[in-house]
N, C-alpha and C positions, 0 to 999 in steps of 0.2 A: 449887728452880730446875728450869726446864723442859727438856725431851730438846734443844729447839731451842737454848735458851741453852749446853747443857754441848757441842752439836756444834760452835756459833759459836766457842765458848772454846778447843776442841780445835784447830779450824782456825787461829785466831789465833796460838796457841802453836806448832803446826806449821809455820806459814807463817813465824813468827819465828825458827823454829830454821833453817830452811831458807836463808836469806837469808844470801851470803856476800859481799855487795856493797860498796860502800864506804859508812861510816856515813851518810852524808848522804842516798844512795839508800835506805838501810835505813829512815831515819827519815820520809820522805816516805812509802814504802810503809805503814808502821806507823800514820803518821799518816792514811793514807786509810782502811786497816782500823778503826781507831779511830773515824772519823767515821762507818763504816757501821756499826759496833757502838752507836753514840749513836743513830742513825738507826733502826735496825731494833729496838733493844732499849731504848726508852724506859722501859718498865717493868721493866726488870732493876732488882735490889735497889741495886746501886751507884748509878744514878742517880736512884731512885726515893728513897731514905735520904737523899740530899744535898736534893733537893727538900722532901721533909717536913721536915726541920730548917730551912730558910730558909721555908718558909711559916708556919711559927709566929711569925714576925716579921713579917708582912704588916700587921697590927693597928697597927704603929709609922709606917706611912707612908699618907698620902692616895694614892688612885688617879691623881693626876696629879703626884706627886712625880717628879722627874727622877732616874732610877736608871740606873747603869751597871755592866754585867758586865764585868770585865777577865777576856780569857782564855775568851770566849764559847764557843769551840769551834764543835760544830757547830749551836747554838742552842737546845737543851733547855730550858734554865733561862729564855733568853729567851721561848720560845713558851709556857712554863708560865706568865711572870709576866703576858703579854699576855692569855693565858686567863683570869686571875686579875682581870683589868679594868684593868690598869696602863697607861697610856697615854702615858707619856715614859720609854721604856726603849730605852737603846742598848746595843748589844755592840760590845766593842773585841777584837781578836786581832791578834797581829802575822803570824798565816800567812793568806796568801792563800787557801790549801785550805780553812781554816775559815771563812773569810768567803764563798766560793764554796758551800760547805754549807749556811750560814745562808740566803744568796740563794735556793738551790734549795728551800728548804723555806718560800720567800715572805717572809722576814724582812728586809726592806729597810733598816731603821734599824740598820745596820753599818757599822764602820769598821776599816779595817787601821790598826793603830797600835801600840806597845810600851806595856807598862804604864808604863813609867818616861817616857814623852813621849806624853802621850794628845793633845795638841793642844786640849784641852777648856779652856772659858774658867774664869779661878779662880773659885772660892766658886760654882759652877754646878751640883753634884750633892748631891743630898739623902742618897744612900747608893750606896755602891761595893759591889760583890759580886765577891769573888774566890776562886772554888772552886777547889781544887787548882792554884793559879796562883804563888803565893808562893814554893813550893819550887823554882820554876824560875828565877827570877830570882837574878843573880850578885849585883847591887847593891842589896840590901835598903834601904838608906839612900836611894838616890836614886829608887827607887819610891814609898816612904813619905812622900818630901818631894813628889812630885808628886801623890801621893794626897791629901795635906794640903792642898794649893795649891787642888785642884778641890773640895774637899768645902765645902759651907755651913757657917758655924758652928752647931757642933753635930749635923755630920752624922753617918751611921754609915758604919763600916768594916765589913763582914762577911766573914769571913775562914776559910776551910776549909784546914787543911794537913796532912798526913801527921805520923802522930807516932812518936817514937823511933827515934832512929838505930840502936839494937840491931837493928831491923826491915829495915835497910838490905838489899838486894837487888839481883839483876840488874834487876828490874823498875824500879828506881828508876834505874838507870844508863840504860837503853834508854829511858825516859820522859825522860831529860836533867834529873833533880831534883839540886839543888846540896847539899840538906840535908833532915832531918826535924826535927820540933820537939819541945820539952817545955814544958809550961805555964809554967814558969819562965822560959824564954827569950823571953817576951813581956812 
């Protein structure tokens, strides 16, 4: 970890400790700080490890496959998918701040919507990518029903989630996680 990452991490931690605003205000501030972290730390281990794991699946899809990233946040994965040559990539996030962060990066194929009601056509998506999203969704069944509806027959769901409730911490609370998972729960 480089010195810049440590300083930014300490800044983020200190900023989060110092807020005594209402929860909604704090969440907006945290979200903005998170998007700044994404933008400035694209090569930070957390983001890089997720992309590396995802990139091992690229061979499964033609470059013109319709891919959607649900919970696209500031667009790191979208940008990397486009750089890898994928031409039909859509990002969806329920946060207007996330969509704005994507657009600031020049990512225009983004849409504000929830993971439970995407507004996409039935059977139109080859792969859904949901990295660190599922744990935020209170009604998993509604999300899975929507995802099944929009996936092509034999489509793919690529899902990354945090593991083990025993690791539950204030970080989960601040990030509005509903749960953590174990393999047998899937």
